[in-house]
C-alpha positions in Angstrom: 248.1 -12.3 187.5 246.6 -9.8 185.1 248.2 -7.2 183.2 250.6 -6.3 180.9 252.7 -9.5 179.4 256.0 -8.0 179.8 255.4 -8.1 183.9 254.6 -11.7 183.5 256.9 -14.9 183.6 256.6 -16.1 180.1 258.8 -18.0 177.5 258.5 -17.5 174.0 258.4 -20.5 172.1 257.8 -19.4 168.5 258.6 -15.8 167.4 257.6 -13.6 164.2 255.0 -16.4 162.7 252.0 -16.0 160.8 248.9 -16.5 162.7 248.2 -20.0 160.9 251.7 -21.0 162.3 251.1 -20.3 166.2 247.9 -22.0 165.9 249.5 -25.0 164.4 252.0 -25.1 167.1 249.8 -24.9 169.7 247.8 -27.9 168.4 250.7 -29.8 167.7 252.8 -29.0 171.1 250.6 -28.5 173.8 249.0 -31.1 176.3 245.4 -30.2 175.8 244.2 -27.7 173.2 241.0 -25.8 173.9 238.9 -23.5 171.4 237.9 -19.9 172.5 236.3 -17.1 170.4 238.3 -13.9 168.8 239.0 -11.7 171.6 238.5 -13.8 174.5 240.8 -12.7 177.2 243.7 -14.8 179.0 245.2 -12.9 182.1 243.1 -9.8 181.1 244.7 -9.8 177.5 242.7 -10.3 174.2 243.4 -12.8 172.1 243.5 -12.1 168.4 243.1 -14.0 165.2 240.3 -15.9 163.2 238.2 -18.2 165.5 238.5 -20.6 166.6 241.7 -19.5 168.3 243.5 -22.3 170.1 244.8 -22.0 173.8 247.0 -24.7 175.0 247.0 -26.1 178.5 249.4 -28.3 180.5 250.3 -29.3 183.9 252.4 -25.9 184.4 251.6 -23.7 181.7 249.0 -22.0 179.4 250.1 -21.4 176.0 248.7 -18.6 173.6 249.1 -17.0 170.6 250.2 -13.1 171.3 250.0 -10.7 168.2 252.7 -7.9 169.0 251.7 -5.2 166.1 254.7 -4.8 163.6 256.2 -8.0 164.5 254.1 -10.6 163.8 252.6 -13.6 166.2 254.2 -15.1 168.9 253.7 -18.8 171.0 253.8 -17.4 174.5 253.9 -19.9 177.3 252.7 -18.6 180.5 252.4 -20.5 184.2 249.4 -22.0 185.0 246.9 -20.3 186.4 243.9 -22.5 187.5 241.2 -19.6 187.6 242.5 -18.9 183.9 241.9 -22.6 183.2 238.4 -22.9 184.3 237.7 -20.0 182.0 239.3 -21.4 179.1 237.6 -24.5 179.6 234.0 -23.0 180.0 234.6 -20.7 177.2 235.6 -23.8 175.0 232.1 -25.3 175.8 230.3 -22.3 175.3 232.2 -21.5 171.8 231.3 -25.3 170.6 227.9 -24.9 171.5 227.1 -21.2 170.0 229.0 -22.3 166.8 227.3 -25.3 166.5 223.7 -23.5 167.0 224.8 -20.8 164.6 225.6 -23.2 161.5 222.2 -25.1 162.2 220.3 -22.0 162.4 221.8 -20.8 158.9 220.9 -24.3 157.6 217.1 -23.8 158.8 217.1 -20.2 156.9 218.4 -21.2 154.1 216.4 -24.6 153.4 
């Protein structure tokens, strides 16, 4: 189910918003929220935004922030795909572990 967003079955939940507004929307409305790094790809489409980038998951959907140049950010609700959900969950774990290590490493170098 990869490729052009326009060819996918999607629903626009929020449009012409700031990235912060889309992040808040996903955090408040998704059943589960996972966090990924900037440029992580969902359905082969790179997510744009300041990390951590929230991705919402529910029983029948994946919810992402999608940036359309010159139009702002949108929240899209895409059909759930088990392979994509597994990748999102794995990236959430990897992101948490990597970011935590970076913070600890910085403290060690300073101190």
